[in-house]
N, CA and C atoms as a LAMMPS dump frame, in Angstrom:
ITEM: TIMESTEP
0
ITEM: NUMBER OF ATOMS
324
ITEM: BOX BOUNDS ff ff ff
-5.0000000000000000e+02 5.0000000000000000e+02
-5.0000000000000000e+02 5.0000000000000000e+02
-5.0000000000000000e+02 5.0000000000000000e+02
ITEM: ATOMS id mol type element x y z
1 1 1 N 136.923 -112.015 -474.707
2 1 2 C 136.633 -113.196 -474.579
3 1 3 C 136.189 -113.995 -473.865
4 2 1 N 135.744 -115.604 -474.075
5 2 2 C 135.12 -116.06 -472.963
6 2 3 C 135.369 -117.484 -473.473
7 3 1 N 135.428 -118.018 -472.012
8 3 2 C 134.965 -119.656 -472.062
9 3 3 C 134.392 -120.117 -471.24
10 4 1 N 134.347 -121.504 -471.365
11 4 2 C 133.038 -121.984 -470.807
12 4 3 C 132.937 -121.326 -468.883
13 5 1 N 132.356 -121.075 -468.679
14 5 2 C 132.23 -120.436 -467.354
15 5 3 C 133.709 -119.198 -466.932
16 6 1 N 134.098 -119.203 -468
17 6 2 C 134.772 -117.819 -467.299
18 6 3 C 134.441 -116.418 -468.43
19 7 1 N 134.767 -115.183 -467.735
20 7 2 C 134.522 -114.088 -468.677
21 7 3 C 135.407 -113.408 -468.382
22 8 1 N 136.308 -113.141 -469.19
23 8 2 C 137.394 -111.667 -469.364
24 8 3 C 137.362 -110.823 -469.205
25 9 1 N 138.133 -110.242 -467.902
26 9 2 C 137.479 -108.826 -467.928
27 9 3 C 137.913 -107.79 -469.054
28 10 1 N 137.544 -106.581 -468.836
29 10 2 C 137.614 -105.423 -470.326
30 10 3 C 138.715 -104.963 -470.395
31 11 1 N 139.271 -104.418 -471.208
32 11 2 C 140.893 -104.091 -471.762
33 11 3 C 141.291 -103.021 -470.846
34 12 1 N 142.548 -103.17 -470.202
35 12 2 C 142.938 -102.564 -469.397
36 12 3 C 142.848 -102.388 -467.995
37 13 1 N 141.865 -103.745 -467.213
38 13 2 C 141.476 -104.31 -466.259
39 13 3 C 141.68 -105.604 -465.821
40 14 1 N 142.458 -105.781 -464.26
41 14 2 C 142.657 -107.611 -463.837
42 14 3 C 141.302 -107.293 -462.772
43 15 1 N 141.288 -108.721 -462.748
44 15 2 C 140.223 -109.717 -461.911
45 15 3 C 141.159 -109.001 -460.615
46 16 1 N 140.614 -108.953 -459.441
47 16 2 C 141.257 -108.942 -458.006
48 16 3 C 141.654 -109.803 -457.986
49 17 1 N 142.924 -110.088 -457.109
50 17 2 C 143.725 -111.159 -456.593
51 17 3 C 143.261 -112.377 -455.893
52 18 1 N 143.595 -113.465 -456.253
53 18 2 C 142.82 -113.933 -454.949
54 18 3 C 140.952 -114.383 -455.265
55 19 1 N 140.804 -113.826 -456.329
56 19 2 C 139.631 -114.137 -456.023
57 19 3 C 138.304 -114.295 -457.065
58 20 1 N 138.052 -115.365 -457.481
59 20 2 C 137.103 -116.091 -458.221
60 20 3 C 135.911 -115.782 -459.071
61 21 1 N 136.011 -114.585 -459.42
62 21 2 C 135.149 -113.578 -460.088
63 21 3 C 134.689 -113.962 -461.193
64 22 1 N 133.334 -113.191 -461.722
65 22 2 C 133.527 -112.961 -463.716
66 22 3 C 133.094 -114.655 -463.938
67 23 1 N 132.387 -115.575 -462.951
68 23 2 C 131.687 -117.058 -463.969
69 23 3 C 130.498 -116.795 -464.2
70 24 1 N 130.325 -116.874 -465.855
71 24 2 C 128.755 -117.282 -466.232
72 24 3 C 128.993 -118.607 -466.649
73 25 1 N 128.043 -119.095 -466.015
74 25 2 C 128.164 -120.545 -466.675
75 25 3 C 126.465 -120.479 -467.656
76 26 1 N 125.885 -119.844 -467.759
77 26 2 C 124.462 -119.63 -468.436
78 26 3 C 124.456 -120.295 -469.958
79 27 1 N 125.551 -120.535 -470.085
80 27 2 C 126.295 -121.009 -471.463
81 27 3 C 126.308 -122.458 -471.576
82 28 1 N 126.809 -122.717 -471.092
83 28 2 C 127.521 -124.109 -470.943
84 28 3 C 126.475 -125.066 -470.624
85 29 1 N 127.309 -126.345 -471.297
86 29 2 C 125.861 -127.614 -471.03
87 29 3 C 126.952 -128.546 -470.052
88 30 1 N 127.208 -128.806 -468.872
89 30 2 C 127.8 -129.628 -468.036
90 30 3 C 127.242 -130.686 -467.436
91 31 1 N 126.147 -131.136 -468.604
92 31 2 C 125.111 -132.481 -468.208
93 31 3 C 126.208 -133.548 -468.264
94 32 1 N 126.978 -133.333 -469.296
95 32 2 C 127.986 -134.612 -469.08
96 32 3 C 129.64 -133.943 -469.056
97 33 1 N 129.797 -133.373 -468.45
98 33 2 C 131.246 -132.526 -468.983
99 33 3 C 132.13 -132.834 -467.767
100 34 1 N 131.601 -133.06 -466.36
101 34 2 C 131.676 -133.281 -465.451
102 34 3 C 131.617 -134.454 -464.662
103 35 1 N 132.114 -135.415 -464.081
104 35 2 C 131.856 -136.592 -463.685
105 35 3 C 131.898 -136.496 -462.424
106 36 1 N 131.447 -137.633 -461.644
107 36 2 C 131.922 -137.633 -460.096
108 36 3 C 133.326 -137.328 -459.788
109 37 1 N 134.738 -138.111 -460.517
110 37 2 C 136.169 -137.644 -460.15
111 37 3 C 136.32 -137.018 -460.666
112 38 1 N 135.591 -135.899 -461.22
113 38 2 C 136.497 -134.529 -461.917
114 38 3 C 136.322 -132.964 -460.987
115 39 1 N 137.109 -132.356 -460.947
116 39 2 C 136.745 -131.242 -460.14
117 39 3 C 137.511 -130.012 -460.356
118 40 1 N 137.211 -128.928 -460.339
119 40 2 C 137.366 -127.863 -460.848
120 40 3 C 138.449 -127.074 -460.015
121 41 1 N 139.735 -126.512 -460.518
122 41 2 C 140.66 -126.321 -459.905
123 41 3 C 141.351 -124.597 -459.921
124 42 1 N 141.071 -123.649 -459.699
125 42 2 C 141.971 -122.221 -459.618
126 42 3 C 143.388 -122.085 -458.806
127 43 1 N 144.218 -121.694 -459.738
128 43 2 C 145.382 -121.759 -459.015
129 43 3 C 146.323 -120.309 -459.318
130 44 1 N 146.124 -120.15 -458.123
131 44 2 C 146.868 -118.304 -458.265
132 44 3 C 148.59 -118.459 -458.018
133 45 1 N 149.306 -118.399 -458.716
134 45 2 C 150.849 -118.733 -459.526
135 45 3 C 151.284 -117.785 -459.282
136 46 1 N 152.535 -117.862 -458.611
137 46 2 C 154.077 -116.588 -459.675
138 46 3 C 154.016 -117.32 -460.827
139 47 1 N 154.168 -115.719 -461.385
140 47 2 C 154.585 -115.638 -462.72
141 47 3 C 156.11 -116.231 -463.419
142 48 1 N 156.093 -116.611 -464.983
143 48 2 C 157.666 -117.343 -464.946
144 48 3 C 157.179 -118.334 -466.301
145 49 1 N 158.278 -118.703 -466.281
146 49 2 C 158.452 -119.465 -467.504
147 49 3 C 158.087 -120.566 -466.409
148 50 1 N 157.382 -121.891 -467.297
149 50 2 C 157.996 -123.449 -466.579
150 50 3 C 156.583 -123.328 -465.618
151 51 1 N 156.112 -122.673 -465.119
152 51 2 C 154.506 -122.933 -464.525
153 51 3 C 153.627 -123.685 -464.507
154 52 1 N 153.295 -123.511 -466.03
155 52 2 C 151.992 -124.255 -466.573
156 52 3 C 153.109 -125.656 -466.123
157 53 1 N 154.048 -126.16 -466.769
158 53 2 C 154.644 -127.715 -467.189
159 53 3 C 154.538 -128.13 -465.539
160 54 1 N 155.409 -127.283 -463.861
161 54 2 C 155.532 -127.173 -462.824
162 54 3 C 153.943 -127.823 -462.806
163 55 1 N 152.734 -127.136 -462.823
164 55 2 C 151.627 -127.727 -462.359
165 55 3 C 151.043 -128.908 -462.711
166 56 1 N 151.134 -128.906 -464.462
167 56 2 C 151.057 -130.165 -465.134
168 56 3 C 151.301 -131.459 -464.908
169 57 1 N 152.468 -131.083 -464.601
170 57 2 C 153.469 -132.537 -463.615
171 57 3 C 152.74 -133.105 -462.495
172 58 1 N 152.726 -132.107 -461.484
173 58 2 C 152.329 -132.353 -460.1
174 58 3 C 150.712 -133.4 -460.587
175 59 1 N 149.762 -133.023 -461.371
176 59 2 C 149.072 -133.502 -461.683
177 59 3 C 149.297 -135.035 -462.325
178 60 1 N 149.639 -135.023 -463.509
179 60 2 C 150.097 -136.42 -464.165
180 60 3 C 150.846 -137.121 -462.749
181 61 1 N 151.914 -136.662 -461.786
182 61 2 C 151.839 -137.63 -460.637
183 61 3 C 150.731 -138.725 -460.046
184 62 1 N 150.027 -137.799 -460.408
185 62 2 C 148.561 -138.02 -459.143
186 62 3 C 147.323 -139.027 -460.551
187 63 1 N 148.163 -139.271 -461.973
188 63 2 C 146.791 -139.937 -462.576
189 63 3 C 146.012 -138.764 -463.083
190 64 1 N 146.668 -137.608 -462.885
191 64 2 C 144.747 -136.316 -462.959
192 64 3 C 145.209 -136.466 -464.469
193 65 1 N 144.235 -135.772 -465.249
194 65 2 C 143.627 -136.568 -466.409
195 65 3 C 142.702 -135.017 -466.93
196 66 1 N 143.657 -133.771 -467.035
197 66 2 C 143.057 -132.939 -467.539
198 66 3 C 142.375 -132.74 -468.558
199 67 1 N 140.478 -132.388 -468.904
200 67 2 C 140.049 -131.823 -469.656
201 67 3 C 139.447 -130.935 -469.935
202 68 1 N 140.032 -129.609 -468.999
203 68 2 C 139.994 -128.67 -469.628
204 68 3 C 141.201 -127.831 -468.57
205 69 1 N 141.835 -126.933 -469.457
206 69 2 C 142.823 -125.885 -468.73
207 69 3 C 143.517 -124.383 -469.459
208 70 1 N 142.798 -123.476 -468.459
209 70 2 C 141.972 -121.669 -469.346
210 70 3 C 143.392 -121.004 -468.412
211 71 1 N 144.412 -120.009 -468.96
212 71 2 C 145.033 -119.638 -468.707
213 71 3 C 143.951 -118.819 -468.407
214 72 1 N 143.985 -117.903 -467.25
215 72 2 C 142.508 -116.802 -467.567
216 72 3 C 143.602 -115.411 -466.908
217 73 1 N 144.893 -115.247 -465.905
218 73 2 C 145.508 -114.3 -466.017
219 73 3 C 147.159 -114.75 -466.404
220 74 1 N 147.785 -113.942 -466.641
221 74 2 C 148.999 -114.123 -466.862
222 74 3 C 150.373 -112.53 -467.346
223 75 1 N 150.452 -112.481 -466.17
224 75 2 C 151.367 -110.995 -466.266
225 75 3 C 152.416 -110.83 -465.621
226 76 1 N 152.671 -109.986 -465.442
227 76 2 C 154.484 -110.609 -464.113
228 76 3 C 154.004 -110.322 -463.103
229 77 1 N 153.035 -110.3 -462.282
230 77 2 C 152.457 -109.962 -461.016
231 77 3 C 152.156 -111.276 -460.351
232 78 1 N 151.726 -112.373 -461.609
233 78 2 C 151.63 -113.326 -461.627
234 78 3 C 150.423 -114.244 -462.47
235 79 1 N 150.335 -115.669 -462.218
236 79 2 C 149.835 -115.948 -463.122
237 79 3 C 148.09 -116.984 -462.622
238 80 1 N 146.915 -117.063 -463.444
239 80 2 C 145.792 -118.083 -462.901
240 80 3 C 145.071 -118.888 -463.971
241 81 1 N 145.433 -119.978 -462.908
242 81 2 C 145.365 -121.153 -464.361
243 81 3 C 143.914 -121.954 -463.896
244 82 1 N 143.231 -122.619 -464.545
245 82 2 C 141.623 -122.924 -463.961
246 82 3 C 142.107 -124.398 -465.263
247 83 1 N 141.528 -125.353 -464.053
248 83 2 C 141.797 -126.879 -464.647
249 83 3 C 140.428 -127.481 -463.786
250 84 1 N 140.006 -128.539 -465.602
251 84 2 C 139.668 -129.398 -464.715
252 84 3 C 139.76 -130.675 -465.197
253 85 1 N 140.088 -131.427 -463.949
254 85 2 C 141.005 -132.777 -463.505
255 85 3 C 139.987 -133.744 -462.943
256 86 1 N 140.351 -134.814 -463.814
257 86 2 C 139.757 -136.25 -463.245
258 86 3 C 140.925 -136.715 -462.693
259 87 1 N 141.105 -136.967 -461.021
260 87 2 C 141.567 -137.985 -461.171
261 87 3 C 141.028 -138.424 -459.504
262 88 1 N 141.486 -139.783 -458.996
263 88 2 C 140.442 -140.51 -457.697
264 88 3 C 141.727 -140.795 -456.524
265 89 1 N 142.752 -139.662 -457.419
266 89 2 C 143.553 -138.996 -455.818
267 89 3 C 143.484 -137.626 -455.688
268 90 1 N 142.462 -137.168 -455.737
269 90 2 C 142.452 -135.764 -455.395
270 90 3 C 143.429 -135.376 -454.484
271 91 1 N 142.525 -135.306 -453.39
272 91 2 C 142.75 -134.32 -451.512
273 91 3 C 144.43 -134.338 -452.126
274 92 1 N 145.079 -135.358 -452.416
275 92 2 C 146.378 -135.867 -452.114
276 92 3 C 147.225 -135.097 -453.247
277 93 1 N 146.793 -134.655 -453.994
278 93 2 C 147.045 -134.187 -455.328
279 93 3 C 147.48 -132.464 -455.158
280 94 1 N 146.264 -131.985 -454.813
281 94 2 C 145.669 -130.668 -454.334
282 94 3 C 147.121 -130.519 -453.28
283 95 1 N 147.196 -130.984 -452.411
284 95 2 C 147.933 -131.178 -450.885
285 95 3 C 149.238 -130.654 -451.855
286 96 1 N 149.436 -131.713 -452.782
287 96 2 C 151.102 -131.643 -453.33
288 96 3 C 151.334 -130.333 -454.211
289 97 1 N 150.26 -129.837 -455.166
290 97 2 C 149.813 -128.804 -455.7
291 97 3 C 150.391 -127.664 -454.406
292 98 1 N 149.408 -127.102 -454.03
293 98 2 C 150.01 -125.887 -452.902
294 98 3 C 151.261 -126.282 -452.344
295 99 1 N 151.973 -127.53 -451.844
296 99 2 C 152.68 -127.285 -451.813
297 99 3 C 154.268 -126.647 -452.594
298 100 1 N 154.1 -126.589 -453.708
299 100 2 C 154.953 -126.303 -454.742
300 100 3 C 154.986 -124.661 -454.559
301 101 1 N 156.055 -124.777 -454.043
302 101 2 C 156.404 -122.813 -453.665
303 101 3 C 156.137 -121.811 -455.364
304 102 1 N 155.899 -122.223 -456.229
305 102 2 C 155.082 -121.115 -457.045
306 102 3 C 153.782 -120.871 -456.998
307 103 1 N 152.978 -121.725 -455.982
308 103 2 C 151.346 -121.651 -455.593
309 103 3 C 151.47 -121.043 -454.459
310 104 1 N 150.714 -120.073 -455.017
311 104 2 C 150.2 -118.983 -453.983
312 104 3 C 148.969 -119.612 -453.276
313 105 1 N 148.006 -120.148 -454.09
314 105 2 C 146.572 -120.731 -453.333
315 105 3 C 146.271 -121.317 -454.393
316 106 1 N 146.035 -122.316 -454.145
317 106 2 C 144.814 -123.951 -454.499
318 106 3 C 143.538 -124.088 -454.639
319 107 1 N 142.593 -123.374 -455.12
320 107 2 C 141.133 -123.357 -454.817
321 107 3 C 140.227 -124.481 -455.445
322 108 1 N 139.473 -125.456 -454.975
323 108 2 C 138.859 -126.302 -455.642
324 108 3 C 137.243 -126.197 -455.3
């Protein structure tokens, strides 16, 4: 299965934790998909119910408009979620996401 910019690992294999790998954007047309206020965000978080709800809640609190959301990995060991978010409050939103107890790492 392929997502714009993301390729899934082979069956039975997992991407290494906390590393952004496997991006192939050659098939994507990004000419109009991201503007100046839109940022890509990869979050490595604890696994479990409510993780996506808590992440999107912080994004919403900062007036974030989610253009893309892809759950890259969801295992008992953790979850990795990729967002494209448009917001004028990027730095503050990123700080608040990193302060959530469930977030292990947030990279933009």
